[in-house]
C-alpha positions as CSV (number, residue, x, y, z in Angstrom):
1,M,-25.7,8.9,13.3
2,H,-23.2,9.1,10.4
3,L,-22.9,6.5,7.8
4,H,-19.9,6.2,5.4
5,G,-19.7,4.1,2.4
6,N,-20.1,3.9,-1.3
7,I,-23.3,5.4,-3.2
8,T,-24.1,4.4,-6.9
9,F,-26.8,5.8,-9.0
10,S,-28.9,3.5,-11.2
11,K,-31.4,4.0,-14.2
12,E,-31.7,0.2,-14.6
13,K,-35.3,-0.6,-15.1
14,K,-35.4,-4.0,-13.2
15,F,-33.8,-2.2,-10.1
16,L,-36.2,0.8,-10.3
17,L,-39.4,-1.4,-10.8
18,K,-38.3,-3.7,-7.7
19,T,-37.5,-0.6,-5.5
20,V,-40.9,1.0,-6.4
21,E,-42.7,-2.3,-5.6
22,Q,-40.8,-2.5,-2.1
23,L,-41.6,1.0,-1.3
24,T,-45.3,0.8,-2.2
25,K,-45.5,-2.5,-0.2
26,V,-44.2,-0.6,2.8
27,Y,-45.9,2.9,2.5
28,E,-49.1,1.7,1.1
29,Q,-49.8,-1.5,3.1
30,K,-52.1,0.5,5.7
31,N,-54.3,1.8,2.9
32,H,-56.9,-0.5,1.8
33,K,-59.2,1.7,0.1
34,E,-60.4,0.8,-3.4
35,Y,-59.1,4.0,-4.9
36,D,-55.6,3.6,-3.5
37,W,-52.8,3.5,-5.7
38,N,-51.8,-0.2,-6.8
39,I,-48.7,-0.9,-8.7
40,N,-50.5,-3.8,-10.4
41,S,-53.2,-1.7,-11.8
42,V,-50.9,0.7,-13.5
43,A,-50.5,0.6,-17.3
44,S,-47.2,-0.5,-18.4
45,K,-46.7,2.4,-20.7
46,F,-47.2,4.9,-17.8
47,M,-45.1,2.9,-15.3
48,S,-42.2,3.0,-18.0
49,S,-42.6,6.6,-18.4
50,M,-42.5,7.1,-14.6
51,L,-39.6,4.8,-14.3
52,N,-37.8,7.0,-16.8
53,E,-38.2,9.9,-14.5
54,I,-36.6,8.1,-11.4
55,I,-32.8,7.7,-10.5
56,G,-32.2,5.0,-8.0
57,I,-29.5,5.1,-5.4
58,K,-27.7,2.2,-3.8
59,I,-25.5,2.7,-0.6
60,V,-23.4,0.1,0.5
61,V,-22.4,1.2,4.2
62,S,-19.0,0.4,5.2
63,K,-18.7,2.3,8.5
64,Q,-21.4,3.6,11.0
65,I,-20.8,6.0,14.0
66,A,-23.6,6.3,16.5
67,K,-23.9,7.7,20.0
68,S,-26.3,6.7,22.6
69,K,-27.3,9.2,25.1
70,L,-29.8,7.3,27.3
71,S,-31.0,10.4,29.4
72,Q,-27.5,10.8,31.0
73,N,-28.4,14.5,31.7
74,R,-31.5,13.6,33.7
75,E,-31.9,13.4,37.5
76,K,-31.3,10.2,39.1
77,E,-35.2,9.6,39.9
78,D,-35.9,10.1,36.2
79,I,-33.2,7.8,35.1
80,N,-34.7,5.0,37.7
81,N,-38.2,5.6,36.3
82,V,-37.0,5.0,32.6
83,Y,-35.1,1.9,33.8
84,K,-38.1,0.3,35.6
85,E,-40.4,1.1,32.6
86,L,-37.9,-0.5,30.1
87,K,-37.5,-3.5,32.5
88,N,-41.3,-3.6,32.6
89,K,-41.7,-3.7,29.0
90,G,-39.0,-6.3,28.2
91,F,-36.1,-4.0,27.0
92,E,-33.6,-5.8,29.1
93,F,-30.5,-4.7,27.3
94,L,-31.6,-1.0,27.3
95,A,-32.7,-1.2,30.7
96,N,-29.3,-2.6,31.8
97,S,-27.4,0.2,29.8
98,M,-29.6,2.7,31.6
99,K,-28.6,1.2,34.9
100,K,-24.8,1.5,34.2
101,L,-25.2,5.3,34.0
């Protein structure tokens, strides 16, 4: 996949804090141990000093180029098996795309 667009860099504290909160929520959600890092338990002075070291990026994608391969270099039997499995698991669009090969 290739993405085209505009990139901007940000040192804005509000943006950085929101980004760190979102990333923490995504990447720390599976950890529920009492010693795990928690953004709410960090001293504001420490958080401020850490945010000073971060440069945030924003990318506005204006164009994407992607290619789907769908196992077209496989034997017909393999393609049929993949089609059946996709169909059985409810991936109708993908299964139908495979069948068109």
